[in-house]
ChimeraX commands (.cxc) that place a marker at each C-alpha (Angstrom):
marker #1 position -15.51,-1.64,-10.44 radius 0.5
marker #1 position -12.39,0.27,-9.50 radius 0.5
marker #1 position -10.25,-2.11,-11.57 radius 0.5
marker #1 position -12.41,-1.13,-14.55 radius 0.5
marker #1 position -11.95,2.59,-13.77 radius 0.5
marker #1 position -15.58,2.89,-12.70 radius 0.5
marker #1 position -17.06,4.07,-9.44 radius 0.5
marker #1 position -20.10,2.76,-7.64 radius 0.5
marker #1 position -23.18,4.91,-8.17 radius 0.5
marker #1 position -23.66,5.28,-4.42 radius 0.5
marker #1 position -20.05,6.18,-3.63 radius 0.5
marker #1 position -20.22,10.00,-4.01 radius 0.5
marker #1 position -23.49,10.41,-2.06 radius 0.5
marker #1 position -22.31,7.97,0.60 radius 0.5
marker #1 position -19.08,9.93,1.09 radius 0.5
marker #1 position -20.99,13.22,1.09 radius 0.5
marker #1 position -23.24,11.77,3.80 radius 0.5
marker #1 position -20.16,10.79,5.81 radius 0.5
marker #1 position -18.89,14.37,5.61 radius 0.5
marker #1 position -22.27,15.79,6.68 radius 0.5
marker #1 position -22.54,13.36,9.58 radius 0.5
marker #1 position -18.99,14.19,10.61 radius 0.5
marker #1 position -19.71,17.93,10.67 radius 0.5
marker #1 position -22.92,17.46,12.65 radius 0.5
marker #1 position -21.82,14.79,15.13 radius 0.5
marker #1 position -18.36,13.21,14.74 radius 0.5
marker #1 position -19.09,10.74,17.54 radius 0.5
marker #1 position -21.87,9.24,15.44 radius 0.5
marker #1 position -19.28,8.01,12.95 radius 0.5
marker #1 position -17.22,6.47,15.75 radius 0.5
marker #1 position -20.22,4.32,16.69 radius 0.5
marker #1 position -20.58,2.82,13.22 radius 0.5
marker #1 position -20.09,-0.93,12.97 radius 0.5
marker #1 position -16.83,-2.20,11.51 radius 0.5
marker #1 position -18.71,-3.26,8.39 radius 0.5
marker #1 position -20.00,0.29,7.81 radius 0.5
marker #1 position -16.55,1.70,8.48 radius 0.5
marker #1 position -15.06,-0.76,5.98 radius 0.5
marker #1 position -17.67,0.28,3.42 radius 0.5
marker #1 position -16.89,3.97,3.96 radius 0.5
marker #1 position -13.17,3.28,3.52 radius 0.5
marker #1 position -13.77,1.14,0.43 radius 0.5
marker #1 position -15.80,3.95,-1.14 radius 0.5
marker #1 position -13.12,6.45,-0.13 radius 0.5
marker #1 position -10.31,4.43,-1.73 radius 0.5
marker #1 position -12.26,3.67,-4.89 radius 0.5
marker #1 position -13.56,7.18,-5.60 radius 0.5
marker #1 position -11.23,9.57,-7.43 radius 0.5
marker #1 position -10.01,12.35,-5.16 radius 0.5
marker #1 position -11.15,15.88,-5.88 radius 0.5
marker #1 position -7.76,17.31,-4.92 radius 0.5
marker #1 position -9.01,18.70,-1.64 radius 0.5
marker #1 position -7.89,17.72,1.84 radius 0.5
marker #1 position -8.67,14.29,3.24 radius 0.5
marker #1 position -11.97,14.14,5.14 radius 0.5
marker #1 position -11.72,14.67,8.90 radius 0.5
marker #1 position -13.27,11.27,9.64 radius 0.5
marker #1 position -10.60,9.55,7.53 radius 0.5
marker #1 position -7.79,11.42,9.26 radius 0.5
marker #1 position -9.19,10.42,12.68 radius 0.5
marker #1 position -9.46,6.77,11.62 radius 0.5
marker #1 position -5.82,6.84,10.48 radius 0.5
marker #1 position -4.91,7.46,14.11 radius 0.5
marker #1 position -7.60,5.55,15.96 radius 0.5
marker #1 position -8.10,2.56,13.62 radius 0.5
marker #1 position -4.91,2.06,11.57 radius 0.5
marker #1 position -5.43,-1.72,11.31 radius 0.5
marker #1 position -8.94,-1.32,9.91 radius 0.5
marker #1 position -7.83,1.36,7.45 radius 0.5
marker #1 position -4.83,-0.77,6.50 radius 0.5
marker #1 position -6.97,-3.87,5.89 radius 0.5
marker #1 position -9.29,-2.00,3.53 radius 0.5
marker #1 position -6.34,-0.33,1.81 radius 0.5
marker #1 position -4.71,-3.73,1.26 radius 0.5
marker #1 position -7.88,-5.13,-0.31 radius 0.5
marker #1 position -8.31,-2.12,-2.56 radius 0.5
marker #1 position -4.64,-1.88,-3.54 radius 0.5
marker #1 position -4.22,-5.62,-4.11 radius 0.5
marker #1 position -7.07,-5.58,-6.60 radius 0.5
marker #1 position -5.56,-2.59,-8.39 radius 0.5
marker #1 position -2.06,-4.08,-8.52 radius 0.5
marker #1 position -3.25,-7.47,-9.74 radius 0.5
marker #1 position -5.28,-5.76,-12.44 radius 0.5
marker #1 position -2.12,-4.14,-13.79 radius 0.5
marker #1 position -2.67,-0.67,-12.34 radius 0.5
marker #1 position 0.47,1.29,-11.59 radius 0.5
marker #1 position -1.23,3.42,-8.94 radius 0.5
marker #1 position -3.68,2.87,-6.11 radius 0.5
marker #1 position -5.30,5.33,-3.75 radius 0.5
marker #1 position -3.08,5.79,-0.71 radius 0.5
marker #1 position 0.13,4.59,-2.37 radius 0.5
marker #1 position 2.01,7.87,-2.10 radius 0.5
marker #1 position 0.74,8.51,1.42 radius 0.5
marker #1 position 2.03,5.16,2.70 radius 0.5
marker #1 position 5.56,6.04,1.73 radius 0.5
marker #1 position 5.64,9.78,2.28 radius 0.5
marker #1 position 3.12,10.98,4.87 radius 0.5
marker #1 position 3.82,10.57,8.55 radius 0.5
marker #1 position 0.11,10.53,9.43 radius 0.5
marker #1 position -0.12,7.23,7.49 radius 0.5
marker #1 position 2.66,5.52,9.48 radius 0.5
marker #1 position 0.28,3.33,11.49 radius 0.5
marker #1 position -1.50,2.20,8.35 radius 0.5
marker #1 position 1.83,1.64,6.61 radius 0.5
marker #1 position 2.94,-0.67,9.42 radius 0.5
marker #1 position -0.08,-2.87,8.72 radius 0.5
marker #1 position -0.35,-2.54,4.95 radius 0.5
marker #1 position 3.16,-2.38,3.46 radius 0.5
marker #1 position 4.33,-5.92,4.16 radius 0.5
marker #1 position 0.95,-7.40,3.22 radius 0.5
marker #1 position 1.02,-5.60,-0.14 radius 0.5
marker #1 position 4.62,-6.58,-0.77 radius 0.5
marker #1 position 3.94,-10.23,0.01 radius 0.5
marker #1 position 1.30,-10.40,-2.73 radius 0.5
marker #1 position 3.09,-8.20,-5.25 radius 0.5
marker #1 position 3.18,-9.99,-8.64 radius 0.5
marker #1 position 6.46,-11.42,-9.87 radius 0.5
marker #1 position 5.84,-10.18,-13.38 radius 0.5
marker #1 position 5.16,-6.50,-13.63 radius 0.5
marker #1 position 5.80,-3.75,-16.13 radius 0.5
marker #1 position 8.14,-0.82,-15.65 radius 0.5
marker #1 position 5.32,1.42,-14.42 radius 0.5
marker #1 position 4.44,-1.04,-11.66 radius 0.5
marker #1 position 8.08,-0.99,-10.54 radius 0.5
marker #1 position 7.35,2.55,-9.32 radius 0.5
marker #1 position 4.53,1.10,-7.22 radius 0.5
marker #1 position 6.97,-1.49,-5.87 radius 0.5
marker #1 position 9.40,1.30,-4.98 radius 0.5
marker #1 position 6.72,3.15,-2.98 radius 0.5
marker #1 position 5.80,-0.04,-1.15 radius 0.5
marker #1 position 9.41,-0.95,-0.42 radius 0.5
marker #1 position 10.15,2.55,0.85 radius 0.5
marker #1 position 7.05,2.44,3.04 radius 0.5
marker #1 position 8.08,-0.93,4.46 radius 0.5
marker #1 position 11.68,0.20,5.04 radius 0.5
marker #1 position 10.41,3.13,7.09 radius 0.5
marker #1 position 7.59,1.45,9.00 radius 0.5
marker #1 position 7.77,-2.35,8.99 radius 0.5
marker #1 position 9.56,-4.67,11.35 radius 0.5
marker #1 position 13.08,-5.07,9.92 radius 0.5
marker #1 position 13.39,-8.77,10.72 radius 0.5
marker #1 position 10.09,-9.61,9.04 radius 0.5
marker #1 position 10.89,-7.38,6.08 radius 0.5
marker #1 position 14.30,-9.00,5.63 radius 0.5
marker #1 position 12.66,-12.44,5.70 radius 0.5
marker #1 position 10.14,-11.32,3.07 radius 0.5
marker #1 position 12.91,-9.91,0.87 radius 0.5
marker #1 position 14.89,-13.13,1.12 radius 0.5
marker #1 position 11.75,-15.14,0.31 radius 0.5
marker #1 position 11.07,-13.02,-2.77 radius 0.5
marker #1 position 14.68,-13.19,-3.90 radius 0.5
marker #1 position 14.63,-16.98,-3.67 radius 0.5
marker #1 position 12.03,-17.12,-6.45 radius 0.5
marker #1 position 13.86,-18.01,-9.65 radius 0.5
marker #1 position 11.39,-16.72,-12.20 radius 0.5
marker #1 position 11.28,-13.13,-10.92 radius 0.5
marker #1 position 12.17,-10.67,-13.64 radius 0.5
marker #1 position 15.61,-9.12,-13.34 radius 0.5
marker #1 position 14.37,-5.52,-13.14 radius 0.5
marker #1 position 12.17,-6.38,-10.17 radius 0.5
marker #1 position 14.92,-8.45,-8.53 radius 0.5
marker #1 position 17.16,-5.38,-8.53 radius 0.5
marker #1 position 14.54,-3.38,-6.60 radius 0.5
marker #1 position 14.17,-6.13,-3.98 radius 0.5
marker #1 position 17.97,-6.43,-3.69 radius 0.5
marker #1 position 18.33,-2.67,-3.25 radius 0.5
marker #1 position 15.76,-2.73,-0.44 radius 0.5
marker #1 position 17.63,-5.63,1.13 radius 0.5
marker #1 position 20.89,-3.69,0.98 radius 0.5
marker #1 position 19.24,-0.76,2.74 radius 0.5
marker #1 position 17.95,-2.82,5.67 radius 0.5
marker #1 position 20.62,-5.55,5.87 radius 0.5
marker #1 position 23.69,-4.54,3.87 radius 0.5
marker #1 position 25.91,-7.29,5.30 radius 0.5
marker #1 position 23.54,-9.98,4.01 radius 0.5
marker #1 position 22.45,-8.58,0.68 radius 0.5
marker #1 position 25.66,-7.09,-0.73 radius 0.5
marker #1 position 26.91,-10.56,-1.63 radius 0.5
marker #1 position 23.68,-11.28,-3.53 radius 0.5
marker #1 position 23.96,-7.96,-5.32 radius 0.5
marker #1 position 27.59,-8.65,-6.26 radius 0.5
marker #1 position 26.55,-12.07,-7.61 radius 0.5
marker #1 position 23.80,-10.51,-9.72 radius 0.5
marker #1 position 26.24,-7.96,-11.12 radius 0.5
marker #1 position 28.73,-10.72,-11.99 radius 0.5
marker #1 position 26.00,-12.61,-13.89 radius 0.5
marker #1 position 25.05,-9.50,-15.85 radius 0.5
marker #1 position 28.66,-8.61,-16.66 radius 0.5
marker #1 position 29.39,-12.08,-18.04 radius 0.5
marker link #1:1,2 radius 0.2
marker link #1:2,3 radius 0.2
marker link #1:3,4 radius 0.2
marker link #1:4,5 radius 0.2
marker link #1:5,6 radius 0.2
marker link #1:6,7 radius 0.2
marker link #1:7,8 radius 0.2
marker link #1:8,9 radius 0.2
marker link #1:9,10 radius 0.2
marker link #1:10,11 radius 0.2
marker link #1:11,12 radius 0.2
marker link #1:12,13 radius 0.2
marker link #1:13,14 radius 0.2
marker link #1:14,15 radius 0.2
marker link #1:15,16 radius 0.2
marker link #1:16,17 radius 0.2
marker link #1:17,18 radius 0.2
marker link #1:18,19 radius 0.2
marker link #1:19,20 radius 0.2
marker link #1:20,21 radius 0.2
marker link #1:21,22 radius 0.2
marker link #1:22,23 radius 0.2
marker link #1:23,24 radius 0.2
marker link #1:24,25 radius 0.2
marker link #1:25,26 radius 0.2
marker link #1:26,27 radius 0.2
marker link #1:27,28 radius 0.2
marker link #1:28,29 radius 0.2
marker link #1:29,30 radius 0.2
marker link #1:30,31 radius 0.2
marker link #1:31,32 radius 0.2
marker link #1:32,33 radius 0.2
marker link #1:33,34 radius 0.2
marker link #1:34,35 radius 0.2
marker link #1:35,36 radius 0.2
marker link #1:36,37 radius 0.2
marker link #1:37,38 radius 0.2
marker link #1:38,39 radius 0.2
marker link #1:39,40 radius 0.2
marker link #1:40,41 radius 0.2
marker link #1:41,42 radius 0.2
marker link #1:42,43 radius 0.2
marker link #1:43,44 radius 0.2
marker link #1:44,45 radius 0.2
marker link #1:45,46 radius 0.2
marker link #1:46,47 radius 0.2
marker link #1:47,48 radius 0.2
marker link #1:48,49 radius 0.2
marker link #1:49,50 radius 0.2
marker link #1:50,51 radius 0.2
marker link #1:51,52 radius 0.2
marker link #1:52,53 radius 0.2
marker link #1:53,54 radius 0.2
marker link #1:54,55 radius 0.2
marker link #1:55,56 radius 0.2
marker link #1:56,57 radius 0.2
marker link #1:57,58 radius 0.2
marker link #1:58,59 radius 0.2
marker link #1:59,60 radius 0.2
marker link #1:60,61 radius 0.2
marker link #1:61,62 radius 0.2
marker link #1:62,63 radius 0.2
marker link #1:63,64 radius 0.2
marker link #1:64,65 radius 0.2
marker link #1:65,66 radius 0.2
marker link #1:66,67 radius 0.2
marker link #1:67,68 radius 0.2
marker link #1:68,69 radius 0.2
marker link #1:69,70 radius 0.2
marker link #1:70,71 radius 0.2
marker link #1:71,72 radius 0.2
marker link #1:72,73 radius 0.2
marker link #1:73,74 radius 0.2
marker link #1:74,75 radius 0.2
marker link #1:75,76 radius 0.2
marker link #1:76,77 radius 0.2
marker link #1:77,78 radius 0.2
marker link #1:78,79 radius 0.2
marker link #1:79,80 radius 0.2
marker link #1:80,81 radius 0.2
marker link #1:81,82 radius 0.2
marker link #1:82,83 radius 0.2
marker link #1:83,84 radius 0.2
marker link #1:84,85 radius 0.2
marker link #1:85,86 radius 0.2
marker link #1:86,87 radius 0.2
marker link #1:87,88 radius 0.2
marker link #1:88,89 radius 0.2
marker link #1:89,90 radius 0.2
marker link #1:90,91 radius 0.2
marker link #1:91,92 radius 0.2
marker link #1:92,93 radius 0.2
marker link #1:93,94 radius 0.2
marker link #1:94,95 radius 0.2
marker link #1:95,96 radius 0.2
marker link #1:96,97 radius 0.2
marker link #1:97,98 radius 0.2
marker link #1:98,99 radius 0.2
marker link #1:99,100 radius 0.2
marker link #1:100,101 radius 0.2
marker link #1:101,102 radius 0.2
marker link #1:102,103 radius 0.2
marker link #1:103,104 radius 0.2
marker link #1:104,105 radius 0.2
marker link #1:105,106 radius 0.2
marker link #1:106,107 radius 0.2
marker link #1:107,108 radius 0.2
marker link #1:108,109 radius 0.2
marker link #1:109,110 radius 0.2
marker link #1:110,111 radius 0.2
marker link #1:111,112 radius 0.2
marker link #1:112,113 radius 0.2
marker link #1:113,114 radius 0.2
marker link #1:114,115 radius 0.2
marker link #1:115,116 radius 0.2
marker link #1:116,117 radius 0.2
marker link #1:117,118 radius 0.2
marker link #1:118,119 radius 0.2
marker link #1:119,120 radius 0.2
marker link #1:120,121 radius 0.2
marker link #1:121,122 radius 0.2
marker link #1:122,123 radius 0.2
marker link #1:123,124 radius 0.2
marker link #1:124,125 radius 0.2
marker link #1:125,126 radius 0.2
marker link #1:126,127 radius 0.2
marker link #1:127,128 radius 0.2
marker link #1:128,129 radius 0.2
marker link #1:129,130 radius 0.2
marker link #1:130,131 radius 0.2
marker link #1:131,132 radius 0.2
marker link #1:132,133 radius 0.2
marker link #1:133,134 radius 0.2
marker link #1:134,135 radius 0.2
marker link #1:135,136 radius 0.2
marker link #1:136,137 radius 0.2
marker link #1:137,138 radius 0.2
marker link #1:138,139 radius 0.2
marker link #1:139,140 radius 0.2
marker link #1:140,141 radius 0.2
marker link #1:141,142 radius 0.2
marker link #1:142,143 radius 0.2
marker link #1:143,144 radius 0.2
marker link #1:144,145 radius 0.2
marker link #1:145,146 radius 0.2
marker link #1:146,147 radius 0.2
marker link #1:147,148 radius 0.2
marker link #1:148,149 radius 0.2
marker link #1:149,150 radius 0.2
marker link #1:150,151 radius 0.2
marker link #1:151,152 radius 0.2
marker link #1:152,153 radius 0.2
marker link #1:153,154 radius 0.2
marker link #1:154,155 radius 0.2
marker link #1:155,156 radius 0.2
marker link #1:156,157 radius 0.2
marker link #1:157,158 radius 0.2
marker link #1:158,159 radius 0.2
marker link #1:159,160 radius 0.2
marker link #1:160,161 radius 0.2
marker link #1:161,162 radius 0.2
marker link #1:162,163 radius 0.2
marker link #1:163,164 radius 0.2
marker link #1:164,165 radius 0.2
marker link #1:165,166 radius 0.2
marker link #1:166,167 radius 0.2
marker link #1:167,168 radius 0.2
marker link #1:168,169 radius 0.2
marker link #1:169,170 radius 0.2
marker link #1:170,171 radius 0.2
marker link #1:171,172 radius 0.2
marker link #1:172,173 radius 0.2
marker link #1:173,174 radius 0.2
marker link #1:174,175 radius 0.2
marker link #1:175,176 radius 0.2
marker link #1:176,177 radius 0.2
marker link #1:177,178 radius 0.2
marker link #1:178,179 radius 0.2
marker link #1:179,180 radius 0.2
marker link #1:180,181 radius 0.2
marker link #1:181,182 radius 0.2
marker link #1:182,183 radius 0.2
marker link #1:183,184 radius 0.2
marker link #1:184,185 radius 0.2
marker link #1:185,186 radius 0.2
marker link #1:186,187 radius 0.2
marker link #1:187,188 radius 0.2
marker link #1:188,189 radius 0.2
view
């Protein structure tokens, strides 16, 4: 539904119920099953934000359950990206908010590994957020391997290749500068 810019009918009341339960007894939310937590996070990521602060339960789960939050974020964001969206809920936070660092460690590389080879210029901004998030929070060795894997794909569009090369130069300049010089030589010819 999110990919069609629609929200589930139960999403707003469900999230309102989460906020009420959190105010009355925060421990009650901590005893929810993983499935209920995943549902709450899915509703949270698929419901347009009202511009207010993040709910307290969400902020706690960022710290106490970053893998769970990251898994749901990856599912939500992957659907958005593969449906041509240039934004997904949580994208900015992954790259720019320190309280999302734990989630970024789990989500950034997973989202980058499934990022489509053909994307429009607006989705390149999404790629930039994901690359910046991964540069800050992911394991450098794994990230370098992912970058090299992506760069080995011949049919990647040039604009996207430049973004991957730039990220590679940031984390492993000695390895990627030669690739970047080769790309420049091809373009100059």
